[in-house]
N, CA, C and O of each residue as an XYZ file, in Angstrom:
668
protein
N    -145.544    -33.252    184.816
C    -145.532    -33.850    183.600
C    -147.194    -33.841    183.237
O    -148.049    -34.181    184.054
N    -147.485    -33.387    181.856
C    -148.859    -33.188    181.463
C    -149.419    -34.630    180.929
O    -148.664    -35.132    180.097
N    -150.447    -35.310    181.198
C    -150.828    -36.449    180.510
C    -151.570    -35.922    179.250
O    -152.412    -35.029    179.350
N    -151.247    -36.480    178.090
C    -151.878    -36.244    176.950
C    -152.203    -37.693    176.380
O    -151.453    -38.668    176.440
N    -153.595    -37.633    175.761
C    -154.111    -39.012    175.090
C    -153.742    -38.818    173.468
O    -153.840    -37.725    172.911
N    -153.441    -39.662    173.001
C    -153.009    -39.790    171.409
C    -154.488    -40.184    170.797
O    -155.359    -40.827    171.383
N    -154.537    -39.724    169.689
C    -156.098    -40.165    168.762
C    -155.544    -41.488    168.091
O    -156.473    -42.191    167.695
N    -154.449    -41.955    167.883
C    -154.243    -43.130    167.353
C    -153.119    -43.739    167.992
O    -152.309    -43.101    168.664
N    -153.055    -45.175    167.751
C    -151.942    -46.211    168.229
C    -151.419    -46.837    167.274
O    -152.290    -47.346    166.570
N    -150.456    -47.022    166.947
C    -149.621    -47.730    165.876
C    -148.479    -48.110    166.124
O    -147.749    -47.416    166.831
N    -148.025    -49.403    165.556
C    -146.987    -49.986    165.647
C    -146.183    -50.394    164.292
O    -146.983    -50.824    163.460
N    -144.897    -50.387    163.841
C    -144.195    -50.781    162.898
C    -143.206    -52.113    163.366
O    -142.372    -52.155    164.271
N    -143.558    -53.008    162.553
C    -142.434    -54.093    162.744
C    -141.928    -54.622    161.495
O    -142.645    -55.393    160.857
N    -140.832    -54.318    161.087
C    -140.124    -54.445    159.693
C    -141.066    -53.716    158.567
O    -141.165    -52.489    158.601
N    -141.663    -54.374    157.705
C    -142.457    -53.530    156.751
C    -144.075    -53.595    157.152
O    -144.928    -53.266    156.328
N    -144.354    -53.968    158.247
C    -145.665    -54.198    158.706
C    -146.067    -53.293    159.636
O    -145.434    -53.087    160.671
N    -147.223    -52.656    159.297
C    -147.646    -51.267    160.190
C    -149.204    -51.568    160.690
O    -150.101    -51.526    159.848
N    -149.424    -51.789    161.706
C    -150.622    -51.896    162.458
C    -151.131    -50.530    163.073
O    -150.378    -49.879    163.797
N    -152.327    -50.128    162.803
C    -152.963    -48.931    163.190
C    -154.311    -49.086    163.858
O    -155.190    -49.840    163.439
N    -154.409    -48.294    164.959
C    -155.929    -48.231    165.624
C    -156.056    -46.748    165.861
O    -155.271    -46.091    166.544
N    -157.190    -46.250    165.193
C    -157.517    -44.740    165.271
C    -158.871    -44.556    166.363
O    -159.966    -45.085    166.172
N    -158.595    -43.864    167.296
C    -159.597    -43.431    168.512
C    -160.387    -42.488    167.900
O    -161.595    -42.616    167.705
N    -159.637    -41.434    167.562
C    -160.360    -40.140    166.972
C    -159.836    -39.535    165.936
O    -158.635    -39.715    165.733
N    -160.564    -38.719    165.079
C    -159.741    -38.221    163.941
C    -159.538    -39.115    163.100
O    -160.289    -40.073    162.917
N    -158.089    -38.802    162.270
C    -157.857    -39.829    161.325
C    -156.110    -39.909    161.323
O    -155.348    -39.024    161.712
N    -155.828    -40.953    160.884
C    -154.246    -41.201    160.732
C    -153.969    -41.335    159.236
O    -154.558    -42.107    158.480
N    -153.008    -40.495    158.912
C    -152.546    -40.580    157.450
C    -150.993    -41.153    157.258
O    -149.955    -40.605    157.629
N    -151.152    -42.415    156.568
C    -149.629    -42.872    156.139
C    -149.094    -42.504    154.910
O    -149.957    -42.261    154.067
N    -147.943    -42.386    154.542
C    -147.527    -41.948    153.441
C    -146.777    -43.013    152.634
O    -145.900    -43.635    153.233
N    -147.037    -43.323    151.226
C    -146.207    -44.473    150.941
C    -147.220    -45.405    150.249
O    -148.433    -45.194    150.284
N    -146.625    -46.490    149.593
C    -147.469    -47.656    148.952
C    -147.582    -48.788    149.918
O    -146.594    -49.333    150.410
N    -148.871    -49.142    150.188
C    -148.892    -50.389    151.058
C    -149.833    -51.345    150.598
O    -150.753    -51.005    149.855
N    -149.663    -52.618    151.013
C    -150.751    -53.809    150.850
C    -151.691    -53.615    151.728
O    -151.244    -53.572    152.874
N    -152.835    -53.478    151.643
C    -153.838    -53.839    152.751
C    -153.976    -55.590    152.867
O    -154.633    -56.266    152.076
N    -153.242    -56.104    153.972
C    -153.393    -57.366    154.020
C    -154.477    -57.798    154.688
O    -154.468    -58.991    154.991
N    -155.555    -57.051    155.049
C    -156.773    -57.543    155.435
C    -157.966    -57.393    154.316
O    -159.165    -57.617    154.485
N    -157.471    -57.065    153.432
C    -158.446    -56.839    152.202
C    -158.106    -58.362    151.456
O    -156.928    -58.705    151.350
N    -159.167    -59.211    150.967
C    -158.980    -60.516    150.411
C    -158.346    -60.503    149.161
O    -157.829    -61.516    148.688
N    -158.358    -59.099    148.438
C    -157.473    -59.029    147.222
C    -156.336    -58.184    147.414
O    -155.904    -57.545    146.454
N    -155.760    -58.099    148.624
C    -154.488    -57.657    148.993
C    -154.378    -56.363    148.195
O    -153.375    -56.100    147.531
N    -155.414    -55.585    148.278
C    -155.369    -54.226    147.347
C    -154.186    -53.266    147.754
O    -153.897    -52.979    148.915
N    -153.499    -52.782    146.535
C    -152.456    -51.711    146.927
C    -152.917    -50.269    146.950
O    -153.408    -49.699    145.976
N    -152.708    -49.696    148.203
C    -153.020    -48.455    148.336
C    -152.047    -47.390    148.680
O    -151.180    -47.600    149.528
N    -152.163    -46.148    148.001
C    -151.411    -45.075    148.100
C    -151.704    -44.199    149.382
O    -152.822    -43.783    149.688
N    -150.761    -44.021    149.951
C    -150.958    -42.906    151.185
C    -152.548    -43.077    151.917
O    -153.426    -42.222    152.029
N    -152.544    -44.304    152.294
C    -153.767    -44.449    152.985
C    -154.128    -43.854    154.477
O    -153.388    -43.754    155.456
N    -155.468    -43.502    154.328
C    -156.079    -42.989    155.419
C    -156.926    -43.585    156.532
O    -158.071    -43.843    156.161
N    -156.687    -43.839    157.659
C    -157.651    -44.325    158.477
C    -158.333    -43.754    159.546
O    -157.903    -43.271    160.594
N    -159.546    -43.894    159.088
C    -160.673    -43.063    159.867
C    -160.946    -43.588    161.072
O    -160.894    -44.804    161.250
N    -161.338    -42.545    162.241
C    -161.730    -42.900    163.700
C    -162.438    -44.272    163.693
O    -163.210    -44.632    162.804
N    -162.105    -44.979    164.747
C    -162.899    -46.123    165.087
C    -162.500    -47.348    164.357
O    -163.117    -48.408    164.458
N    -161.501    -47.182    163.653
C    -161.138    -48.108    162.626
C    -159.624    -48.712    162.601
O    -158.651    -47.965    162.710
N    -159.523    -49.878    162.476
C    -158.295    -50.524    162.755
C    -157.667    -51.044    161.217
O    -158.504    -51.455    160.414
N    -156.371    -51.034    160.841
C    -155.660    -51.286    159.645
C    -154.400    -52.035    159.935
O    -153.672    -51.709    160.872
N    -154.120    -53.104    159.087
C    -152.733    -53.563    158.980
C    -152.405    -53.645    157.743
O    -153.131    -54.164    156.895
N    -151.146    -53.084    157.487
C    -150.508    -52.920    155.976
C    -149.242    -53.635    156.140
O    -148.746    -53.866    157.242
N    -148.677    -54.015    154.901
C    -147.346    -54.024    154.311
C    -146.830    -52.845    153.651
O    -147.489    -52.307    152.762
N    -145.763    -52.425    153.996
C    -145.141    -50.944    153.201
C    -144.412    -51.720    152.260
O    -143.657    -52.649    152.543
N    -144.693    -51.265    151.063
C    -143.971    -51.838    149.902
C    -143.474    -50.751    149.152
O    -143.153    -51.092    148.014
N    -143.254    -49.229    149.477
C    -142.786    -48.317    149.069
C    -141.567    -48.589    148.284
O    -141.410    -48.212    147.122
N    -140.698    -49.272    148.987
C    -139.273    -49.717    148.447
C    -139.335    -50.688    147.419
O    -138.388    -50.686    146.632
N    -140.236    -51.515    147.249
C    -140.473    -52.608    146.507
C    -141.146    -52.228    145.193
O    -141.170    -53.112    144.337
N    -141.680    -51.084    144.907
C    -142.206    -50.575    143.764
C    -141.311    -50.074    142.777
O    -141.517    -48.983    142.245
N    -140.231    -50.864    142.463
C    -139.043    -50.495    141.547
C    -138.444    -51.836    141.056
O    -138.567    -52.877    141.703
N    -137.875    -51.762    140.031
C    -136.840    -52.941    139.709
C    -137.931    -53.797    138.895
O    -138.971    -53.421    138.355
N    -137.301    -55.178    138.995
C    -138.099    -56.200    137.986
C    -139.391    -56.812    138.861
O    -139.741    -56.499    139.999
N    -139.978    -57.785    137.950
C    -141.164    -58.324    138.442
C    -140.797    -59.116    139.946
O    -139.783    -59.784    140.148
N    -141.764    -58.885    140.810
C    -141.419    -59.350    142.136
C    -142.944    -59.759    143.017
O    -143.983    -59.130    142.817
N    -142.868    -60.604    143.735
C    -143.955    -60.984    144.811
C    -144.257    -59.772    145.894
O    -143.392    -59.675    146.764
N    -145.243    -58.928    145.967
C    -145.128    -58.079    146.988
C    -145.804    -58.438    148.234
O    -145.683    -57.825    149.294
N    -146.592    -59.575    148.010
C    -147.332    -60.206    149.120
C    -148.362    -61.333    148.746
O    -149.150    -61.197    147.811
N    -148.317    -62.202    149.357
C    -149.225    -63.503    149.236
C    -149.874    -63.937    150.499
O    -149.281    -63.680    151.547
N    -150.955    -64.528    150.541
C    -151.868    -65.180    151.600
C    -151.408    -66.368    151.697
O    -151.937    -66.985    152.621
N    -150.411    -67.116    150.949
C    -149.928    -68.396    151.081
C    -148.516    -68.361    151.736
O    -147.829    -67.350    151.880
N    -148.193    -69.636    152.111
C    -146.875    -69.670    152.669
C    -146.115    -70.060    151.397
O    -146.611    -70.880    150.624
N    -144.811    -69.439    151.137
C    -143.789    -69.497    150.084
C    -142.948    -70.770    150.637
O    -142.182    -70.711    151.599
N    -143.197    -71.843    149.926
C    -142.263    -72.921    150.104
C    -140.967    -72.825    149.383
O    -139.934    -73.355    149.790
N    -141.064    -72.159    148.344
C    -139.805    -72.220    147.423
C    -139.910    -71.156    146.274
O    -140.928    -71.072    145.588
N    -138.713    -70.271    146.076
C    -138.853    -69.271    144.938
C    -137.477    -69.277    144.468
O    -136.499    -69.342    145.213
N    -137.447    -69.210    143.252
C    -136.406    -68.871    142.238
C    -136.594    -67.920    141.030
O    -137.529    -67.978    140.232
N    -135.656    -67.109    141.013
C    -135.724    -65.976    140.204
C    -134.300    -66.394    139.214
O    -133.183    -66.425    139.730
N    -134.488    -66.657    137.963
C    -133.548    -66.972    136.923
C    -133.727    -65.966    135.894
O    -134.822    -65.865    135.341
N    -132.737    -65.199    135.579
C    -133.168    -64.206    134.402
C    -134.489    -63.540    134.270
O    -134.863    -62.722    135.110
N    -135.101    -63.821    133.387
C    -136.607    -63.470    133.103
C    -137.693    -64.465    133.550
O    -138.769    -64.520    132.956
N    -137.406    -65.236    134.586
C    -138.526    -66.133    134.869
C    -138.388    -66.259    136.440
O    -137.348    -66.415    137.079
N    -139.639    -66.158    136.895
C    -139.814    -66.733    138.443
C    -140.655    -67.681    138.511
O    -141.637    -67.817    137.781
N    -140.301    -68.414    139.427
C    -141.081    -69.856    139.701
C    -141.368    -69.892    141.320
O    -140.388    -69.866    142.063
N    -142.409    -69.940    141.763
C    -142.911    -69.683    143.320
C    -143.828    -70.967    143.555
O    -144.877    -71.221    142.963
N    -143.159    -71.777    144.620
C    -144.133    -72.803    144.916
C    -144.835    -72.276    146.373
O    -144.211    -71.750    147.295
N    -146.177    -72.531    146.343
C    -147.127    -71.670    147.459
C    -147.829    -72.959    147.984
O    -148.075    -73.956    147.305
N    -147.994    -72.851    148.761
C    -149.133    -73.766    149.722
C    -150.099    -73.002    150.773
O    -149.880    -71.909    151.295
N    -151.130    -73.775    150.939
C    -152.230    -73.189    151.839
C    -153.195    -74.371    152.171
O    -153.131    -75.464    151.608
N    -154.102    -74.042    153.149
C    -155.379    -74.863    153.406
C    -156.045    -75.365    152.209
O    -156.136    -74.572    151.271
N    -156.479    -76.419    152.083
C    -157.375    -76.881    151.032
C    -158.769    -76.268    151.021
O    -159.204    -75.860    152.098
N    -159.422    -76.173    150.067
C    -160.894    -75.378    150.007
C    -160.645    -73.995    150.406
O    -161.527    -73.353    150.975
N    -159.489    -73.492    150.143
C    -159.380    -71.811    150.494
C    -158.800    -71.478    148.993
O    -158.436    -72.271    148.124
N    -158.837    -69.964    148.976
C    -158.353    -69.396    147.823
C    -156.906    -68.739    148.124
O    -156.736    -68.079    149.149
N    -155.945    -68.933    147.249
C    -154.783    -68.305    147.445
C    -154.735    -67.219    146.781
O    -155.452    -67.090    145.789
N    -153.865    -66.197    147.199
C    -153.863    -64.805    146.480
C    -152.546    -64.438    146.452
O    -151.897    -64.704    147.463
N    -151.905    -63.807    145.402
C    -150.768    -63.521    145.271
C    -150.690    -62.051    144.780
O    -151.143    -62.080    143.635
N    -150.333    -60.779    145.093
C    -150.026    -59.538    144.288
C    -148.755    -59.509    143.958
O    -147.832    -59.711    144.747
N    -148.637    -59.236    142.686
C    -147.495    -59.024    141.907
C    -146.913    -57.712    141.417
O    -147.693    -57.060    140.723
N    -145.721    -57.182    141.623
C    -145.305    -55.783    141.083
C    -144.987    -56.245    139.505
O    -144.284    -57.218    139.234
N    -145.591    -55.428    138.566
C    -145.060    -55.612    137.335
C    -144.723    -54.252    136.912
O    -145.651    -53.470    136.704
N    -143.144    -53.758    136.712
C    -142.868    -52.230    136.472
C    -143.401    -51.919    135.420
O    -143.666    -52.649    134.465
N    -143.636    -50.483    135.592
C    -144.126    -49.722    134.118
C    -143.689    -50.240    132.916
O    -142.480    -50.393    132.740
N    -144.470    -50.527    132.084
C    -144.170    -50.806    130.755
C    -143.692    -52.250    130.561
O    -143.328    -52.642    129.453
N    -143.695    -53.111    131.744
C    -143.230    -54.326    131.623
C    -144.295    -55.520    131.564
O    -143.950    -56.687    131.377
N    -145.658    -55.104    131.746
C    -146.889    -56.161    131.698
C    -146.868    -56.635    130.254
O    -147.244    -57.781    130.007
N    -146.437    -55.797    129.246
C    -146.629    -56.041    127.618
C    -145.514    -56.840    127.458
O    -145.471    -57.463    126.397
N    -144.478    -57.005    128.337
C    -143.269    -57.997    127.937
C    -143.364    -59.261    128.981
O    -142.434    -60.023    129.243
N    -144.572    -59.308    129.469
C    -144.730    -60.738    130.382
C    -145.348    -61.702    129.385
O    -146.379    -61.378    128.796
N    -144.776    -62.846    129.177
C    -144.718    -63.957    128.117
C    -145.963    -64.735    128.717
O    -146.921    -64.955    127.976
N    -145.979    -65.169    130.069
C    -146.835    -66.006    130.366
C    -147.017    -66.069    132.082
O    -146.068    -66.144    132.861
N    -148.187    -66.028    132.398
C    -148.410    -66.397    134.131
C    -149.093    -67.898    134.018
O    -149.955    -68.172    133.183
N    -148.564    -68.834    135.003
C    -149.353    -69.751    134.993
C    -149.366    -70.531    136.296
O    -148.463    -70.264    137.088
N    -150.135    -71.331    136.590
C    -150.366    -72.203    137.936
C    -150.435    -73.523    137.627
O    -151.397    -73.964    136.998
N    -149.383    -74.328    138.051
C    -149.215    -75.729    137.779
C    -149.526    -75.984    136.065
O    -150.250    -76.861    135.594
N    -149.006    -75.284    135.563
C    -148.800    -75.180    133.884
C    -150.474    -74.845    133.279
O    -150.862    -75.174    132.158
N    -151.092    -74.311    134.044
C    -152.465    -73.892    133.232
C    -152.283    -72.372    133.059
O    -152.348    -71.549    133.971
N    -152.052    -72.125    131.788
C    -151.633    -70.806    131.688
C    -152.875    -69.605    131.438
O    -153.884    -69.807    130.762
N    -152.595    -68.513    132.042
C    -153.613    -67.561    131.822
C    -153.572    -66.781    130.383
O    -152.495    -66.374    129.947
N    -154.629    -66.618    129.764
C    -154.579    -65.859    128.269
C    -154.395    -64.274    128.391
O    -155.349    -63.496    128.378
N    -152.980    -63.863    128.519
C    -152.641    -62.680    128.715
C    -153.005    -61.756    127.747
O    -153.237    -60.586    128.050
N    -153.102    -62.326    126.186
C    -153.742    -61.222    125.325
C    -155.154    -60.907    125.684
O    -155.442    -59.728    125.474
N    -156.197    -61.710    126.212
C    -157.191    -61.092    126.434
C    -157.208    -60.357    127.856
O    -158.140    -59.583    128.077
N    -156.299    -60.544    128.759
C    -156.104    -59.855    129.801
C    -155.581    -58.404    129.569
O    -156.013    -57.486    130.266
N    -154.825    -58.232    128.774
C    -154.197    -56.941    128.369
C    -155.340    -56.057    127.381
O    -155.494    -54.836    127.391
N    -156.005    -56.963    126.623
C    -157.013    -56.337    125.772
C    -158.355    -55.608    126.458
O    -158.993    -54.632    126.062
N    -158.571    -56.600    127.846
C    -159.614    -55.879    128.456
C    -159.128    -55.010    129.466
O    -159.769    -54.831    130.502
N    -158.017    -54.444    129.235
C    -157.584    -53.266    130.064
C    -157.799    -53.364    131.599
O    -158.324    -52.457    132.244
N    -157.422    -54.354    132.057
C    -157.591    -54.487    133.568
C    -158.622    -55.368    133.996
O    -158.659    -55.713    135.177
N    -159.615    -55.845    133.024
C    -160.724    -56.603    133.430
C    -160.171    -58.226    134.073
O    -159.168    -58.770    133.611
N    -160.803    -58.696    134.917
C    -160.332    -60.316    135.155
C    -160.305    -61.132    134.011
O    -161.043    -61.121    133.026
N    -159.262    -61.902    134.313
C    -159.328    -63.084    133.152
C    -159.240    -64.327    134.004
O    -158.506    -64.387    134.990
N    -160.009    -65.318    133.594
C    -159.856    -66.705    134.113
C    -159.444    -67.798    133.545
O    -159.844    -67.932    132.388
N    -158.807    -68.597    133.941
C    -158.588    -70.105    133.447
C    -159.000    -71.025    134.199
O    -158.282    -71.104    135.196
N    -159.863    -71.798    134.189
C    -160.315    -72.784    135.195
C    -160.448    -72.139    136.580
O    -161.260    -71.215    136.629
N    -159.784    -72.459    137.751
C    -159.824    -72.031    139.089
C    -158.887    -71.012    139.222
O    -158.719    -70.611    140.374
N    -158.244    -70.498    138.352
C    -157.364    -69.347    138.211
C    -157.769    -68.217    137.819
O    -158.318    -68.209    136.718
N    -157.656    -67.046    138.483
C    -158.092    -65.453    138.132
C    -156.980    -64.566    138.159
O    -156.147    -64.564    139.066
N    -156.960    -63.728    137.061
C    -155.925    -62.704    136.982
C    -156.400    -61.421    136.806
O    -157.205    -61.220    135.896
N    -155.963    -60.328    137.672
C    -156.741    -58.965    137.254
C    -155.640    -57.958    137.485
O    -154.992    -57.953    138.532
N    -155.417    -57.037    136.421
C    -154.416    -56.022    136.121
C    -154.928    -54.753    137.139
O    -156.076    -54.323    137.032
N    -154.137    -54.289    137.964
C    -154.549    -53.043    138.641
C    -153.192    -52.139    138.599
O    -152.237    -52.471    139.302
N    -153.130    -51.036    137.795
C    -151.966    -50.283    137.972
C    -150.692    -50.973    137.488
O    -150.650    -51.589    136.423
N    -149.539    -50.828    138.409
C    -148.502    -51.676    138.184
C    -148.289    -52.950    139.036
O    -147.188    -53.371    139.392
N    -149.495    -53.511    139.316
C    -149.580    -54.646    139.903
C    -150.703    -55.399    139.219
O    -151.623    -54.953    138.533
N    -150.361    -56.871    139.626
C    -151.593    -57.850    139.085
C    -151.647    -58.756    140.164
O    -150.650    -59.053    140.822
N    -153.109    -59.339    140.429
C    -153.459    -60.078    141.316
C    -153.665    -61.487    140.747
O    -154.327    -61.657    139.724
N    -153.153    -62.388    141.347
C    -153.356    -63.889    140.679
C    -154.009    -64.565    141.998
O    -153.466    -64.680    143.096
N    -155.364    -65.002    141.604
C    -155.873    -66.067    142.776
C    -156.095    -67.549    142.232
O    -156.336    -67.700    141.034
N    -156.036    -68.408    142.902
C    -156.134    -69.730    142.597
C    -156.580    -70.708    144.012
O    -156.527    -70.309    145.175
N    -156.990    -71.973    143.589
C    -157.489    -72.705    144.437
C    -156.172    -73.296    145.262
O    -155.341    -73.912    144.595
N    -155.981    -73.152    146.499
C    -154.790    -73.467    147.349
C    -154.741    -75.018    147.695
O    -155.805    -75.523    148.051
N    -153.726    -75.740    147.633
C    -153.176    -76.911    147.752
C    -152.267    -76.883    149.194
O    -151.399    -76.034    149.397
N    -152.588    -77.867    150.073
C    -151.698    -78.033    151.028
C    -150.060    -78.878    150.551
O    -149.061    -78.889    151.270
N    -150.149    -79.375    149.486
C    -148.819    -79.859    148.944
C    -148.383    -78.879    148.013
O    -147.489    -79.292    147.275
N    -148.728    -77.749    147.830
C    -148.432    -76.834    146.894
C    -148.892    -76.554    145.649
O    -149.488    -77.443    145.039
N    -148.714    -75.380    145.105
C    -148.792    -75.025    143.688
C    -147.838    -74.381    143.094
O    -147.196    -73.773    143.951
N    -147.373    -74.190    141.922
C    -146.238    -73.568    141.540
C    -146.628    -72.346    140.476
O    -147.140    -72.617    139.389
N    -146.419    -71.350    140.772
C    -146.921    -69.978    140.052
C    -145.543    -69.600    139.385
O    -144.534    -69.261    140.003
N    -145.688    -69.730    137.847
C    -144.539    -69.338    137.093
C    -144.875    -68.191    136.229
O    -145.834    -68.251    135.460
N    -144.046    -67.044    136.336
C    -143.993    -65.891    135.585
C    -142.963    -65.782    134.702
O    -141.855    -65.934    135.215
N    -142.990    -65.525    133.312
C    -141.915    -65.427    132.220
C    -142.114    -64.104    131.565
O    -143.156    -63.868    130.955
N    -141.196    -63.273    131.664
C    -141.377    -61.938    130.830
C    -139.914    -61.970    130.039
O    -138.962    -62.742    130.157
N    -140.115    -60.876    129.229
C    -138.804    -60.831    128.138
C    -137.865    -59.658    128.787
O    -136.803    -59.348    128.247
């Protein structure tokens, strides 16, 4: 048997993919959330260069259907989806930022009626008019990026409630 070294080491556990590249590069196909990125960036067909590590969540099969949470930096304490409303209780360490990456299907974002954290509502008209620019309301920030939106807020150990309502 001939000994051969691989240029990369990778492992998949459910939707999670960890990669370490020693030489060359490793190409992945599909849609992934870069969970080491503080903004939980959505990346298509990522390429991991030599000498780098990456940790992704594969969301290729999640990029369809209705509004849904793709990934969050918080603990999900409770979640309910009723008709055209999602309510998610999230908790995290005090004095840190919570981040949620939300899938908004093509053509759906204009149908979203409201996004709020603990009844503090984001001004969606400004957000949509800003064509993907950030929109802030107090400690809540929202940013549109393609078919996803990023919602960030101050974490609370006793939880906050993210509500999304659409038509």
